[in-house]
MARKESE-558597 format. One record per atom (N, C-alpha, C): x negated, y, z negated; residue in one letter. Coordinates in steps of 0.1 Angstrom, whole numbers, padded with zeros to 4 digits, always signed. Layout:
BEGIN
XYZa
...
//
This chain:
BEGIN
-0278+0046+0009m
-0264+0049+0012m
-0261+0049+0027m
-0250+0044+0031s
-0246+0044+0045s
-0245+0058+0050s
-0250+0060+0062t
-0249+0073+0068t
-0235+0077+0070t
-0226+0067+0072l
-0212+0071+0074l
-0206+0077+0062l
-0211+0072+0050a
-0205+0078+0037a
-0208+0093+0036a
-0220+0097+0041t
-0223+0111+0040t
-0217+0119+0051t
-0212+0112+0062a
-0206+0119+0073a
-0191+0123+0071a
-0185+0116+0062i
-0171+0118+0059i
-0169+0131+0051i
-0162+0141+0055p
-0162+0154+0048p
-0153+0152+0035p
-0157+0159+0025k
-0150+0159+0012k
-0139+0170+0012k
-0127+0166+0010i
-0116+0176+0011i
-0110+0180-0003i
-0113+0171-0013y
-0108+0174-0026y
-0121+0176-0035y
-0125+0188-0037d
-0137+0191-0044d
-0137+0187-0059d
-0125+0186-0065q
-0124+0183-0079q
-0127+0168-0081q
-0127+0160-0070a
-0131+0146-0072a
-0146+0145-0073a
-0151+0137-0083s
-0165+0136-0086s
-0172+0127-0076s
-0164+0117-0071d
-0170+0108-0060d
-0183+0102-0063d
-0185+0097-0075f
-0198+0091-0079f
-0199+0077-0072f
-0188+0071-0068m
-0189+0059-0060m
-0182+0062-0046m
-0189+0065-0036p
-0183+0068-0023p
-0174+0057-0018p
-0162+0060-0013l
-0153+0050-0008l
-0150+0054+0007l
-0152+0045+0016l
-0152+0048+0030l
-0138+0045+0036l
-0129+0038+0028g
-0116+0035+0033g
-0111+0022+0027g
-0098+0018+0031t
-0092+0006+0027t
-0098-0006+0036t
-0104-0016+0030d
-0109-0027+0038d
-0098-0037+0041d
-0091-0041+0031y
-0079-0050+0033y
-0070-0050+0021y
-0058-0055+0022l
-0049-0058+0011l
-0047-0073+0011l
-0047-0079-0001e
-0045-0093-0002e
-0032-0095-0010e
-0022-0102-0004f
-0010-0105-0010f
-0010-0120-0015f
-0006-0122-0027y
-0004-0136-0032y
+0011-0139-0028y
+0013-0150-0020v
+0026-0153-0016v
+0028-0168-0017v
+0041-0172-0017s
+0044-0186-0019s
+0041-0195-0006s
+0042-0188+0006n
+0040-0196+0018n
+0032-0186+0028n
+0019-0188+0028s
+0011-0178+0036s
+0013-0179+0050s
+0016-0191+0055k
+0018-0193+0070k
+0030-0186+0074k
+0041-0188+0067q
+0054-0181+0070q
+0053-0166+0069q
+0046-0162+0058a
+0044-0147+0056a
+0037-0141+0068a
+0026-0147+0072a
+0018-0142+0084a
+0027-0142+0096a
+0035-0152+0098h
+0044-0152+0110h
+0054-0140+0109h
+0060-0137+0097y
+0069-0126+0096y
+0062-0113+0100y
+0050-0111+0094y
+0044-0098+0097y
+0040-0097+0111y
+0037-0108+0118k
+0035-0107+0132k
+0047-0104+0140k
+0058-0112+0138s
+0070-0111+0146s
+0078-0098+0143s
+0078-0094+0130a
+0086-0083+0126a
+0079-0069+0126a
+0066-0069+0122l
+0059-0057+0121l
+0048-0055+0131l
+0045-0064+0140g
+0036-0062+0151g
+0022-0065+0148g
+0019-0072+0137f
+0005-0076+0134f
+0000-0087+0143f
-0013-0089+0144q
-0019-0099+0153q
-0026-0109+0144q
-0027-0121+0150s
-0035-0132+0143s
-0049-0128+0143s
-0056-0130+0131f
-0070-0125+0130f
-0080-0135+0125f
-0077-0140+0112a
-0087-0149+0106a
-0079-0159+0097a
-0086-0170+0093y
-0080-0181+0085y
-0091-0187+0076y
-0086-0190+0064s
-0094-0198+0055s
-0085-0209+0048s
-0090-0221+0048g
-0082-0232+0042g
-0090-0245+0043g
-0082-0256+0043l
-0089-0269+0043l
-0099-0271+0054l
-0095-0266+0066e
-0104-0267+0078e
-0117-0260+0076e
-0117-0249+0067t
-0130-0242+0066t
-0137-0245+0053t
-0132-0256+0046g
-0138-0260+0034g
-0133-0254+0021g
-0122-0247+0022n
-0115-0241+0011n
-0105-0251+0005n
-0107-0257-0006r
-0099-0267-0012r
-0088-0262-0021r
-0088-0249-0024d
-0080-0243-0034d
-0068-0235-0029d
-0071-0227-0019t
-0061-0218-0013t
-0061-0218+0002t
-0050-0213+0008e
-0049-0211+0022e
-0046-0197+0025e
-0054-0190+0033s
-0052-0176+0036s
-0052-0173+0051s
-0042-0166+0055y
-0041-0161+0069y
-0043-0146+0068y
-0051-0141+0078v
-0054-0126+0079v
-0047-0121+0092v
-0040-0111+0091v
-0034-0104+0102v
-0039-0090+0103v
-0040-0084+0115s
-0045-0071+0117s
-0036-0063+0126s
-0037-0050+0124q
-0031-0040+0134q
-0039-0027+0133q
-0046-0024+0143d
-0055-0012+0143d
-0064-0014+0131d
-0064-0004+0121k
-0073-0005+0110k
-0068-0012+0098k
-0056-0018+0099i
-0049-0024+0088i
-0052-0039+0088i
-0056-0045+0077k
-0058-0059+0076k
-0051-0064+0063k
-0042-0074+0064f
-0035-0080+0053f
-0039-0094+0052f
-0042-0099+0040i
-0045-0113+0038i
-0033-0119+0030i
-0027-0130+0034f
-0017-0137+0027f
-0022-0150+0022f
-0023-0151+0009t
-0029-0163+0002t
-0019-0171-0006t
-0020-0184-0004s
-0011-0193-0012s
-0020-0204-0018s
-0015-0210-0029p
-0023-0221-0035p
-0020-0234-0028p
-0030-0243-0028l
-0028-0256-0022l
-0024-0267-0032l
-0024-0264-0045r
-0020-0273-0055r
-0014-0266-0067r
-0007-0273-0076s
-0001-0267-0087s
-0011-0263-0098s
-0007-0254-0107g
-0015-0251-0119g
-0026-0241-0116g
-0026-0235-0105t
-0037-0225-0101t
-0034-0211-0106t
-0044-0203-0107d
-0042-0189-0111d
-0033-0182-0101d
-0035-0185-0088v
-0027-0179-0077v
-0013-0183-0079v
-0010-0196-0081g
+0003-0201-0083g
+0010-0195-0095g
+0003-0193-0106k
+0008-0187-0118k
+0012-0173-0116k
+0004-0166-0108h
+0007-0152-0105h
+0020-0151-0097h
+0021-0160-0087i
+0034-0160-0079i
+0046-0163-0087i
+0044-0173-0096e
+0055-0178-0105e
+0060-0166-0113e
+0051-0158-0118k
+0055-0147-0127k
+0060-0135-0119k
+0053-0131-0109h
+0056-0118-0102h
+0064-0120-0089h
+0064-0132-0083g
+0069-0133-0069g
+0058-0128-0059g
+0061-0127-0047d
+0052-0123-0037d
+0048-0108-0039d
+0035-0104-0037g
+0032-0091-0039g
+0017-0089-0037g
+0013-0076-0038v
-0002-0072-0036v
-0009-0076-0049v
-0020-0084-0047k
-0029-0087-0058k
-0042-0078-0057k
-0047-0077-0045v
-0060-0071-0043v
-0059-0059-0033v
-0065-0048-0038t
-0067-0036-0029t
-0082-0036-0027t
-0087-0040-0015a
-0101-0040-0012a
-0106-0027-0006a
-0116-0021-0012l
-0121-0008-0008l
-0135-0009-0002l
-0137-0004+0010w
-0149-0004+0017w
-0159+0006+0011w
-0171+0001+0007v
-0181+0009+0000v
-0194+0007+0006v
-0203+0016+0005p
-0217+0014+0010p
-0225+0005+0001p
-0222+0004-0012d
-0229-0004-0021d
-0220-0010-0032d
-0216-0023-0031a
-0207-0029-0040a
-0212-0031-0054a
-0225-0032-0055t
-0232-0033-0068t
-0231-0020-0076t
-0235-0009-0069v
-0235+0004-0075v
-0220+0007-0079v
-0211+0005-0070a
-0197+0008-0073a
-0192+0001-0086a
-0195-0012-0087y
-0191-0020-0098y
-0198-0015-0111y
-0211-0013-0110e
-0218-0008-0122e
-0213+0005-0127e
-0210+0014-0118e
-0205+0028-0122e
-0192+0026-0128e
-0183+0018-0122a
-0169+0016-0128a
-0169+0010-0142a
-0177-0001-0143v
-0178-0008-0156v
-0184+0001-0167v
-0194+0009-0163k
-0201+0018-0172k
-0191+0028-0178k
-0181+0032-0169r
-0171+0042-0173r
-0159+0036-0179r
-0159+0023-0182g
-0148+0017-0189g
-0139+0007-0182g
-0142+0004-0169a
-0134-0006-0162a
-0135-0020-0167a
-0125-0027-0167k
-0125-0042-0171k
-0130-0050-0159k
-0141-0057-0160p
-0147-0065-0149p
-0137-0076-0144p
-0136-0077-0131y
-0128-0088-0125y
-0138-0098-0118y
-0148-0093-0111m
-0157-0101-0104m
-0171-0093-0103m
-0181-0099-0110a
-0194-0093-0108a
-0199-0094-0094a
-0209-0086-0090p
-0213-0086-0076p
-0217-0100-0071p
-0212-0104-0060v
-0215-0117-0054v
-0219-0115-0040v
-0230-0121-0036r
-0234-0121-0022r
-0229-0133-0015r
-0221-0131-0004e
-0215-0142+0003e
-0221-0141+0017e
-0226-0153+0022e
-0233-0152+0035e
-0230-0164+0044e
-0232-0162+0057d
-0231-0173+0067d
-0241-0169+0078d
-0240-0175+0089d
-0249-0173+0100d
-0248-0159+0106d
-0238-0151+0102n
-0236-0138+0107n
-0240-0127+0098n
-0247-0131+0087g
-0252-0121+0078g
-0246-0123+0064g
-0245-0112+0056y
-0239-0113+0043y
-0230-0101+0039y
-0221-0104+0030v
-0212-0094+0024v
-0214-0094+0009v
-0214-0083+0003v
-0214-0082-0012v
-0201-0077-0016v
-0195-0085-0026r
-0182-0080-0031r
-0183-0080-0046r
-0175-0071-0052s
-0174-0070-0067s
-0160-0065-0070s
-0156-0066-0082g
-0142-0061-0085g
-0139-0058-0099g
-0129-0049-0101i
-0124-0045-0114i
-0109-0046-0115i
-0104-0047-0127y
-0089-0047-0129y
-0084-0033-0129y
-0072-0031-0125t
-0065-0018-0126t
-0051-0021-0134t
-0041-0014-0130y
-0028-0015-0137y
-0022-0029-0135y
-0015-0034-0145g
-0010-0048-0144g
-0021-0058-0141g
-0018-0066-0131e
-0028-0076-0127e
-0034-0073-0113e
-0032-0060-0108v
-0038-0056-0096v
-0053-0054-0098v
-0061-0057-0088v
-0075-0055-0088v
-0080-0048-0076v
-0091-0040-0078h
-0098-0034-0067h
-0111-0042-0065h
-0112-0047-0052i
-0124-0053-0048i
-0133-0044-0040i
-0145-0042-0043f
-0154-0034-0036f
-0161-0042-0025f
-0161-0038-0013v
-0166-0046-0002v
-0177-0039+0005v
-0189-0045+0005e
-0201-0039+0012e
-0204-0048+0024e
-0202-0043+0036r
-0204-0051+0048r
-0213-0046+0058r
-0222-0037+0055d
-0232-0032+0065d
-0241-0042+0071d
-0243-0053+0063n
-0252-0064+0068n
-0245-0076+0073n
-0232-0074+0077y
-0225-0086+0082y
-0219-0083+0096y
-0222-0092+0105q
-0218-0090+0119q
-0207-0100+0123q
-0201-0107+0113g
-0191-0117+0116g
-0177-0110+0117g
-0167-0119+0119l
-0154-0115+0122l
-0147-0107+0110l
-0148-0113+0098f
-0141-0108+0087f
-0149-0109+0074f
-0149-0121+0068l
-0157-0124+0057l
-0163-0139+0058l
-0174-0142+0052p
-0178-0155+0051p
-0168-0164+0045p
-0166-0176+0051g
-0155-0185+0046g
-0143-0184+0054g
-0142-0175+0064f
-0131-0174+0073f
-0135-0177+0087f
-0126-0183+0095q
-0129-0185+0109q
-0118-0177+0117q
-0121-0176+0130k
-0111-0169+0138k
-0098-0176+0139k
-0087-0169+0137w
-0074-0175+0139w
-0067-0170+0152w
-0065-0180+0161e
-0059-0176+0174e
-0046-0183+0176e
-0036-0176+0181t
-0023-0182+0185t
-0020-0177+0199t
-0026-0184+0209p
-0025-0180+0223p
-0011-0178+0228p
-0002-0186+0223a
+0012-0186+0228a
+0021-0176+0222a
+0017-0170+0211y
+0026-0161+0204y
+0019-0150+0197y
+0018-0139+0204n
+0012-0127+0198n
+0020-0114+0202n
+0031-0112+0195p
+0039-0100+0198p
+0031-0087+0198p
+0034-0078+0206p
+0026-0065+0207p
+0027-0057+0195p
+0017-0048+0193s
+0017-0039+0182s
+0029-0030+0181s
+0033-0025+0169t
+0043-0016+0168t
+0038-0002+0166t
+0025+0000+0167g
+0019+0013+0166g
+0015+0017+0152g
+0014+0008+0142l
+0009+0011+0129l
-0006+0012+0129l
-0012+0022+0123k
-0026+0026+0124k
-0035+0023+0112k
-0031+0027+0101f
-0039+0026+0089f
-0030+0027+0076f
-0036+0023+0065v
-0029+0025+0052v
-0030+0040+0048v
-0019+0047+0047d
-0019+0061+0043d
-0020+0062+0028d
-0012+0055+0020h
-0013+0055+0006h
-0006+0042+0000h
-0009+0039-0013m
-0003+0028-0019m
+0002+0032-0033m
+0014+0029-0036v
+0021+0034-0048v
+0022+0023-0059v
+0018+0026-0071g
+0019+0017-0082g
+0029+0021-0092g
+0037+0012-0097n
+0047+0014-0108n
+0041+0009-0121n
+0041+0018-0131v
+0036+0014-0144v
+0047+0017-0155v
+0045+0011-0167e
+0055+0012-0177e
+0056+0026-0183e
+0067+0029-0189l
+0069+0042-0195l
+0058+0046-0205l
+0052+0057-0203g
+0041+0062-0211g
+0027+0058-0206g
+0026+0050-0195n
+0013+0046-0190n
+0008+0054-0178n
+0016+0063-0173m
+0011+0070-0161m
-0001+0078-0164m
-0001+0086-0175n
-0013+0094-0177n
-0025+0086-0181n
-0023+0074-0187k
-0034+0065-0189k
-0041+0061-0177k
-0033+0058-0166w
-0039+0054-0153w
-0044+0066-0145w
-0038+0077-0147v
-0044+0089-0141v
-0058+0092-0147v
-0059+0090-0160k
-0073+0092-0166k
-0082+0081-0161k
-0077+0069-0160f
-0086+0058-0154f
-0092+0062-0141f
-0083+0066-0132y
-0088+0069-0118y
-0097+0082-0118y
-0095+0091-0127e
-0104+0102-0128e
-0117+0098-0134e
-0117+0091-0145e
-0130+0088-0152e
-0137+0076-0147e
-0130+0066-0143v
-0136+0053-0138v
-0139+0053-0124v
-0131+0060-0116m
-0132+0059-0101m
-0137+0073-0095m
-0137+0083-0103g
-0141+0096-0098g
-0130+0103-0089g
-0117+0099-0090f
-0107+0105-0083f
-0102+0118-0088f
-0094+0126-0080a
-0088+0138-0085a
-0073+0137-0084a
-0066+0143-0093q
-0051+0144-0092q
-0048+0155-0083q
-0041+0152-0072i
-0038+0162-0061i
-0024+0167-0062i
-0015+0159-0067l
-0001+0163-0068l
+0005+0157-0081l
+0016+0164-0086s
+0023+0159-0097s
+0038+0162-0096s
+0046+0152-0099f
+0061+0153-0098f
+0067+0149-0111f
+0076+0157-0117d
+0082+0153-0129d
+0096+0149-0127d
+0104+0146-0138d
+0117+0141-0136d
+0127+0151-0130d
+0123+0164-0130k
+0132+0174-0123k
+0130+0174-0108k
+0118+0170-0104d
+0115+0169-0089d
+0121+0156-0084d
+0120+0145-0091i
+0124+0132-0087i
+0136+0127-0095i
+0148+0131-0092s
+0159+0127-0099s
+0172+0128-0091s
+0182+0120-0095t
+0195+0121-0090t
+0205+0123-0102t
+0217+0121-0099e
+0227+0122-0110e
+0225+0111-0120e
+0219+0100-0116y
+0219+0088-0125y
+0205+0084-0129y
+0194+0086-0121t
+0181+0081-0124t
+0170+0091-0122t
+0159+0089-0127a
+0147+0098-0126a
+0134+0090-0128a
+0123+0096-0122l
+0110+0090-0125l
+0100+0102-0124l
+0088+0099-0128m
+0077+0108-0127m
+0065+0102-0120m
+0058+0110-0113s
+0047+0105-0104s
+0035+0115-0104s
+0023+0109-0103k
+0011+0117-0101k
+0003+0110-0090k
-0003+0118-0081v
-0010+0113-0069v
-0025+0115-0071v
-0032+0104-0071m
-0047+0104-0073m
-0053+0101-0059m
-0064+0108-0056s
-0071+0106-0044s
-0087+0107-0046s
-0094+0100-0038n
-0108+0102-0038n
-0112+0114-0030n
-0124+0118-0030g
-0128+0131-0024g
-0125+0133-0009g
-0127+0122-0001n
-0125+0124+0013n
-0110+0121+0017n
-0101+0118+0007g
-0087+0117+0010g
-0083+0104+0017g
-0093+0095+0019r
-0089+0082+0026r
-0082+0072+0017r
-0084+0074+0003i
-0078+0065-0006i
-0069+0073-0015i
-0055+0071-0014k
-0046+0078-0022k
-0037+0068-0029k
-0036+0070-0043f
-0028+0061-0051f
-0018+0069-0059f
-0006+0072-0055p
+0004+0077-0064p
+0008+0067-0074p
+0010+0072-0087i
+0014+0063-0098i
+0027+0068-0104i
+0037+0059-0104n
+0050+0062-0109n
+0052+0056-0123n
+0060+0063-0131e
+0066+0057-0143e
+0080+0061-0145e
+0088+0053-0151p
+0103+0057-0152p
+0105+0069-0162p
+0116+0076-0160a
+0120+0087-0169a
+0134+0084-0173a
+0138+0090-0184e
+0151+0088-0190e
+0162+0092-0180e
+0172+0084-0178g
+0183+0087-0169g
+0196+0080-0174g
+0207+0083-0168k
+0219+0076-0172k
+0219+0061-0169k
+0212+0058-0158k
+0212+0044-0154k
+0198+0039-0151k
+0196+0026-0148k
+0183+0020-0146k
+0177+0025-0133k
+0165+0031-0133s
+0159+0036-0121s
+0152+0025-0113s
+0148+0029-0101q
+0141+0019-0092q
+0128+0014-0099q
+0121+0022-0107v
+0109+0018-0113v
+0113+0007-0124v
+0124+0010-0132d
+0128+0001-0142d
+0132-0013-0136d
+0139-0012-0124e
+0143-0024-0117e
+0130-0032-0113e
+0121-0025-0107y
+0108-0031-0103y
+0101-0038-0114y
+0100-0031-0126l
+0092-0036-0137l
+0100-0049-0143l
+0113-0049-0142e
+0120-0060-0147e
+0118-0072-0138e
+0119-0071-0125f
+0118-0082-0116f
+0104-0087-0113f
+0095-0077-0113y
+0081-0081-0111y
+0075-0086-0123y
+0081-0083-0134e
+0077-0087-0148e
+0063-0081-0151e
+0063-0068-0149g
+0050-0061-0152g
+0047-0050-0142g
+0036-0043-0144e
+0032-0033-0135e
+0026-0038-0122e
+0027-0031-0111g
+0022-0036-0098g
+0024-0026-0087g
+0022-0030-0075v
+0023-0022-0063v
+0037-0021-0059v
+0043-0009-0058q
+0057-0008-0054q
+0058-0007-0039q
+0050+0001-0033h
+0051+0001-0018h
+0038+0006-0012h
+0036+0001+0001v
+0024+0005+0009v
+0029+0013+0020v
+0023+0025+0022a
+0027+0034+0033a
+0017+0032+0045a
+0022+0030+0057m
+0014+0028+0069m
+0017+0039+0079m
+0006+0045+0084a
+0007+0056+0093a
+0009+0052+0108a
+0016+0060+0115t
+0018+0059+0129t
+0017+0072+0136t
+0014+0072+0149d
+0013+0084+0157d
+0026+0088+0163d
+0036+0078+0163n
+0049+0081+0169n
+0059+0073+0161n
+0065+0079+0151i
+0074+0072+0142i
+0087+0068+0149i
+0092+0076+0158i
+0104+0072+0165i
+0102+0059+0173i
+0091+0058+0180e
+0088+0046+0188e
+0085+0034+0179e
+0078+0036+0168t
+0074+0025+0159t
+0087+0020+0152t
+0095+0029+0146v
+0107+0025+0139v
+0117+0018+0148v
+0118+0023+0160t
+0127+0017+0170t
+0123+0002+0172t
+0110+0000+0174q
+0105-0014+0176q
+0107-0022+0164q
+0104-0017+0152l
+0106-0025+0140l
+0120-0028+0137l
+0129-0019+0140r
+0144-0022+0138r
+0148-0032+0148r
+0143-0031+0160d
+0147-0041+0170d
+0142-0055+0167d
+0131-0056+0159r
+0126-0069+0155r
+0132-0074+0142r
+0141-0067+0137g
+0148-0072+0125g
+0144-0065+0112g
+0135-0056+0111v
+0131-0049+0099v
+0143-0040+0094v
+0147-0041+0082e
+0158-0034+0076e
+0153-0022+0069e
+0159-0010+0071f
+0155+0002+0065f
+0167+0007+0056f
+0163+0016+0046l
+0173+0022+0038l
+0182+0031+0046l
+0195+0031+0043n
+0205+0039+0050n
+0206+0053+0045n
+0204+0063+0054i
+0205+0077+0050i
+0217+0083+0055i
+0225+0090+0047p
+0238+0096+0052p
+0235+0106+0063p
+0244+0107+0073t
+0242+0116+0084t
+0242+0130+0080t
+0249+0133+0069s
+0250+0147+0064s
+0236+0153+0060s
+0226+0144+0058y
+0212+0148+0055y
+0207+0157+0066y
+0212+0154+0079y
+0206+0161+0091y
+0213+0174+0094y
+0224+0177+0087d
+0232+0189+0091d
+0224+0201+0088d
+0216+0202+0078l
+0208+0214+0074l
+0193+0211+0075l
+0190+0201+0083l
+0176+0197+0084l
+0167+0208+0089l
+0171+0214+0101e
+0163+0225+0107e
+0162+0237+0098e
+0173+0240+0091a
+0173+0252+0082a
+0163+0249+0070a
+0162+0237+0066r
+0153+0234+0055r
+0138+0233+0059r
+0135+0226+0070v
+0121+0224+0074v
+0116+0232+0086v
+0126+0240+0092g
+0122+0248+0104g
+0121+0239+0117g
+0116+0245+0127k
+0115+0239+0140k
+0104+0227+0139k
+0108+0216+0145i
+0099+0205+0146i
+0099+0200+0161i
+0089+0192+0165d
+0087+0188+0178d
+0098+0178+0183d
+0103+0170+0173e
+0112+0159+0176e
+0126+0164+0178e
+0134+0157+0186d
+0148+0159+0186d
+0155+0153+0174d
+0165+0160+0169i
+0171+0156+0156i
+0179+0143+0158i
+0185+0141+0170e
+0194+0129+0172e
+0187+0116+0170e
+0176+0113+0176p
+0169+0100+0173p
+0165+0098+0159p
+0161+0109+0152l
+0158+0109+0138l
+0170+0105+0130l
+0181+0111+0133k
+0194+0108+0127k
+0199+0094+0129k
+0197+0089+0141e
+0202+0076+0145e
+0193+0065+0138e
+0180+0068+0136l
+0171+0058+0129l
+0171+0060+0114l
+0175+0072+0109g
+0174+0074+0095g
+0161+0079+0090g
+0153+0086+0099i
+0140+0091+0095i
+0141+0104+0088i
+0134+0106+0077l
+0134+0118+0069l
+0123+0127+0073l
+0125+0140+0071v
+0115+0150+0074v
+0113+0160+0063v
+0100+0164+0060d
+0097+0174+0050d
+0085+0182+0055d
+0084+0194+0049r
+0074+0203+0053r
+0066+0208+0041r
+0053+0211+0042d
+0046+0218+0032d
+0038+0229+0039d
+0029+0235+0032e
+0021+0247+0037e
+0012+0243+0048e
+0009+0230+0050e
-0001+0225+0060e
+0006+0220+0073e
+0019+0218+0072g
+0026+0212+0084g
+0039+0204+0079g
+0042+0194+0087y
+0054+0186+0082y
+0051+0171+0084y
+0059+0163+0078l
+0057+0148+0079l
+0071+0142+0082l
+0071+0130+0088l
+0082+0122+0090l
+0080+0109+0083l
+0091+0103+0076q
+0089+0091+0069q
+0102+0083+0068q
+0100+0070+0066i
+0112+0061+0064i
+0107+0050+0056i
+0117+0044+0049f
+0114+0033+0039f
+0122+0021+0042f
+0115+0009+0042t
+0122-0003+0044t
+0129-0007+0032t
+0138-0017+0033k
+0144-0024+0022k
+0133-0033+0016k
+0135-0039+0005t
+0125-0048-0001t
+0123-0060+0009t
+0110-0065+0010v
+0107-0075+0020v
+0104-0089+0014v
+0109-0091+0002q
+0108-0104-0004q
+0120-0107-0012q
+0121-0119-0018a
+0134-0122-0026a
+0136-0113-0037a
+0126-0110-0045r
+0128-0101-0056r
+0129-0086-0051r
+0137-0078-0058p
+0138-0064-0054p
+0126-0056-0059p
+0114-0059-0053t
+0102-0052-0058t
+0095-0044-0047t
+0086-0050-0039m
+0078-0043-0029m
+0085-0040-0016m
+0082-0028-0011f
+0087-0024+0003f
+0076-0016+0010f
+0079-0012+0022f
+0070-0004+0030f
+0075+0009+0034f
+0066+0019+0035e
+0069+0032+0041e
+0062+0033+0054e
+0069+0039+0064i
+0063+0043+0077i
+0062+0058+0077i
+0050+0063+0079i
+0048+0078+0078i
+0041+0083+0090i
+0045+0095+0095q
+0037+0102+0105q
+0035+0116+0100q
+0022+0120+0099r
+0019+0133+0094r
+0015+0142+0106r
+0022+0153+0106k
+0019+0164+0116k
+0014+0176+0108k
+0002+0174+0102g
-0004+0185+0094g
-0002+0184+0079g
+0010+0179+0075a
+0013+0178+0061a
+0004+0169+0053a
+0001+0173+0041t
-0008+0164+0033t
+0000+0160+0020t
+0013+0164+0019s
+0021+0160+0007s
+0028+0147+0009s
+0038+0144+0001f
+0045+0131+0001f
+0060+0131+0002f
+0065+0142+0008g
+0079+0143+0010g
+0088+0147-0001g
+0084+0156-0009k
+0091+0161-0021k
+0105+0165-0018k
+0107+0171-0006g
+0121+0175-0002g
+0130+0164+0001g
+0125+0152+0003n
+0133+0140+0006n
+0136+0131-0006n
+0131+0135-0018f
+0132+0126-0029f
+0147+0123-0033f
+0155+0134-0033k
+0169+0131-0037k
+0176+0122-0027k
+0175+0125-0014a
+0181+0116-0004a
+0176+0102-0005a
+0163+0100-0006l
+0156+0087-0007l
+0161+0080-0019l
+0161+0086-0031f
+0165+0079-0043f
+0180+0076-0043f
+0188+0084-0038e
+0202+0080-0037e
+0204+0068-0028e
+0196+0067-0017a
+0197+0055-0008a
+0192+0043-0016a
+0182+0044-0024i
+0177+0033-0032i
+0188+0029-0042i
+0194+0039-0048e
+0205+0036-0058e
+0216+0028-0052e
+0219+0031-0039r
+0230+0024-0032r
+0226+0009-0031r
+0214+0007-0028e
+0209-0007-0028e
+0209-0014-0041e
+0205-0006-0052q
+0206-0012-0065q
+0220-0015-0069q
+0230-0007-0065e
+0244-0009-0069e
+0249-0022-0062e
+0245-0024-0050l
+0248-0037-0043l
+0243-0049-0050l
+0231-0047-0056r
+0224-0058-0063r
+0229-0060-0077r
+0237-0050-0082g
+0242-0050-0096g
+0231-0047-0106g
+0221-0039-0102t
+0209-0036-0111t
+0208-0022-0114t
+0217-0013-0110l
+0217+0001-0113l
+0220+0004-0127l
//
């Protein structure tokens, strides 16, 4: 086992952690135009050109561009011909996350432990190598068509993965916007399936349930949903799982399931050390965020107490604040980032808080409902 695996402290003792997870290795998006997607994430979100796989590298089936920002790596993959599995996935779901790759000390052990406990195999352990060493990858299915790939890279000194070459764009590399790492990734599942996937992460992955929200916690006048948050022992991998609850109108989860045509990743939360600076840059680059009524800020200090930030820039940008017993957090949500009203991003800054903004749920969901109303899908 990697010495790093044993050096990461365990913060959730109820997690069995029989497959140590060191962090998020990468997220892979299946998209209709990988080149244009990579350009958007560079120009709008501050990612940098990193790696490439395609015809020039001997890949005859797909083209992939990898972008990076601090510890975050996104792969955008598109098919090079019709009738492929990647193309069929895009035709059904639109652009979205297909792969959550998890960095592990031993991809074979992780796979065997998961399958032994009931996981559906996606990819048996495969050793991939080039002149820089080798990587071992394996994978399992999770909710919908999302898969977890286990990545073992202790014996690889290359840039990213075998089959990829360095991707350089000397003339155009917009600066970083301060995004640091993936904080959590939220999945939407069908009504009645949340507890099924909670059990999956507990029994198959060794995760612990660290938070639970019911339809009383997450509701407005019109819509509601339920959510449970799963985490591995060191807290580096957190997967909230949402399912719809009965309401007067169609919830955001219902809307997602309709347009994604199944279960999948609703949003990815990315951490920053200065949310005001990051969001200002993102907004100036054209990223659109949900609109929060200014009345939200009238009682903000009374609700969350004193915070380090001035209220006015938070109000001007629409940044939400919430507090728990450990500290407070600041968060904001983009509008959907593709044609279908499915996936979006969260920008989050934690100042001690380990929760997920329960006090902001009503304001957030009302903002989402306003967008749904404009789309005619509420």
